[in-house]
C-alpha positions as CSV (number, residue, x, y, z in Angstrom):
1,M,13.4,7.8,15.9
2,A,15.3,9.2,12.7
3,L,17.9,8.9,12.3
4,Q,19.6,13.0,13.6
5,I,23.4,14.6,13.4
6,Y,25.4,15.5,16.4
7,K,26.7,18.9,16.6
8,P,25.8,19.2,12.2
9,G,27.9,22.4,11.6
10,Q,30.9,21.4,12.8
11,G,33.3,19.3,12.8
12,R,32.3,18.2,8.9
13,Y,35.1,17.6,7.2
14,V,37.0,15.5,10.0
15,R,33.7,13.6,9.9
16,L,33.8,13.4,6.3
17,G,36.8,12.1,6.5
18,T,36.7,9.4,9.4
19,A,33.6,8.0,7.0
20,G,35.2,7.9,3.8
21,V,38.3,6.1,5.7
22,A,36.1,4.0,7.2
23,G,33.8,3.4,3.8
24,L,36.9,2.0,2.3
25,V,37.1,0.2,5.3
26,G,34.3,-1.4,5.3
27,L,34.7,-2.1,1.2
28,L,38.0,-4.1,1.5
29,L,35.7,-6.4,4.2
30,A,33.3,-6.6,2.0
31,Y,35.7,-7.7,-1.1
32,Y,37.2,-10.2,1.6
33,V,34.7,-11.6,2.4
34,Y,33.7,-11.4,-1.5
35,T,36.7,-14.2,-1.9
36,L,36.3,-16.3,0.6
37,L,32.7,-16.8,-0.4
38,A,33.4,-16.9,-4.0
39,A,36.2,-19.6,-2.8
40,H,34.7,-22.3,-0.9
41,L,31.1,-21.8,-1.6
42,S,30.1,-25.2,-3.3
43,E,29.6,-24.9,-7.8
44,D,25.9,-26.9,-7.1
45,F,25.1,-24.5,-4.1
46,A,22.0,-22.8,-5.9
47,Y,21.6,-19.8,-4.4
48,K,26.2,-19.4,-4.8
49,V,25.1,-15.9,-6.5
50,Y,23.4,-14.5,-4.1
51,V,24.9,-15.5,-2.0
52,A,28.1,-14.3,-3.0
53,Y,26.6,-10.3,-3.9
54,A,24.2,-10.3,-1.1
55,V,26.1,-11.3,2.0
56,P,28.6,-8.7,1.5
57,A,27.2,-5.2,1.2
58,L,25.3,-6.9,3.8
59,V,28.9,-6.5,5.9
60,F,29.2,-3.5,4.4
61,A,25.3,-2.0,5.3
62,G,26.7,-3.3,8.4
63,I,29.9,-1.2,9.0
64,A,28.7,2.1,7.6
65,L,25.7,1.9,10.6
66,L,28.3,1.5,13.0
67,V,30.4,4.1,11.7
68,A,27.1,7.0,11.3
69,R,26.0,5.2,14.5
70,Y,29.3,6.1,15.8
71,L,30.6,9.2,14.3
72,N,27.2,10.5,16.4
73,Q,27.9,9.7,20.2
74,P,28.9,13.1,21.6
75,R,31.8,11.8,23.2
76,A,33.3,10.9,19.8
77,A,31.5,13.4,17.2
78,D,33.2,16.6,20.5
79,F,36.3,15.0,19.8
80,L,36.4,15.4,15.8
81,I,35.3,18.6,16.2
82,A,37.9,19.7,18.7
83,T,40.3,18.0,16.1
84,E,39.7,19.9,13.3
85,S,39.1,23.1,15.1
86,E,42.9,21.9,16.5
87,M,43.8,22.0,12.7
88,K,42.9,25.3,11.2
89,K,44.7,26.3,14.6
90,V,48.5,24.4,12.5
91,S,50.9,26.9,11.1
92,W,51.8,25.2,7.9
93,S,54.7,25.5,6.4
94,S,55.4,26.6,2.6
95,K,55.9,24.2,0.5
96,A,59.4,26.8,-0.2
97,E,59.8,25.8,3.7
98,V,59.2,22.5,4.0
99,V,61.8,21.7,0.4
100,G,64.4,23.1,2.2
101,S,63.8,20.9,4.8
102,T,63.5,18.0,2.9
103,L,67.3,19.0,1.5
104,V,69.3,19.4,4.5
105,V,67.6,16.1,6.1
106,I,68.9,14.4,3.5
107,V,71.9,15.6,3.2
108,T,73.3,15.8,6.8
109,V,71.6,12.1,5.9
110,V,74.3,11.4,3.7
111,I,77.1,13.0,5.7
112,L,76.5,11.3,8.4
113,A,76.1,8.0,6.8
114,A,79.6,8.6,4.9
115,F,81.5,9.3,8.3
116,I,79.7,6.0,9.7
117,F,81.3,4.3,6.5
118,V,84.5,5.6,7.1
119,V,84.9,5.2,10.8
120,D,83.7,1.5,10.6
121,Y,86.1,0.8,7.7
122,L,89.3,2.6,9.1
123,V,88.0,0.5,12.8
124,S,87.7,-2.2,11.1
125,G,90.7,-2.2,9.0
126,T,92.5,-1.1,12.7
127,L,91.7,-4.5,14.9
128,G,91.0,-6.8,12.1
129,D,93.6,-7.7,9.5
130,G,94.4,-4.9,8.1
131,C,92.4,-2.2,5.3
132,P,93.6,-1.5,2.1
133,I,94.8,1.5,1.1
134,P,92.3,3.0,-2.1
135,W,95.3,3.3,-4.9
136,T,97.4,2.2,-4.4
137,G,97.3,-1.4,-4.0
138,L,99.3,-1.2,-0.4
139,R,97.8,-3.0,3.0
140,A,97.6,0.0,6.9
141,P,98.3,-3.1,8.8
142,G,95.9,-4.2,11.3
143,L,95.7,-6.0,14.5
144,G,94.6,-8.8,13.7
145,L,92.0,-9.2,16.7
146,W,89.6,-10.6,14.3
């Protein structure tokens, strides 16, 4: 039985991206298995090198086959094809819009943080032992509740 790609002309980039990320995860898992085997196999074991390399290679190959099989299932492939078609419909912001929006968010967060700091400082000083008045050496009276 030959491996045939389900709807081969559609969803190419999403499938390649998914396969690439799955391949990276497979490589990381294979490396993890290699480190475990290299650390726990006995030095006296005659085939340590072969086992330490063959088992992670088999793990990676198994993951690659599972991903290839999964990406060719109609339900998964149709989902990825629909995802790519929806991503083509997205209206992406320009670089200037992204930079402007980011600056607005950063300035708003800084102003809000300063406001919360001032309110917290005043409320803590009012309910506590009082708050020091900057640059005067004086202290505003507080209620002494804590």
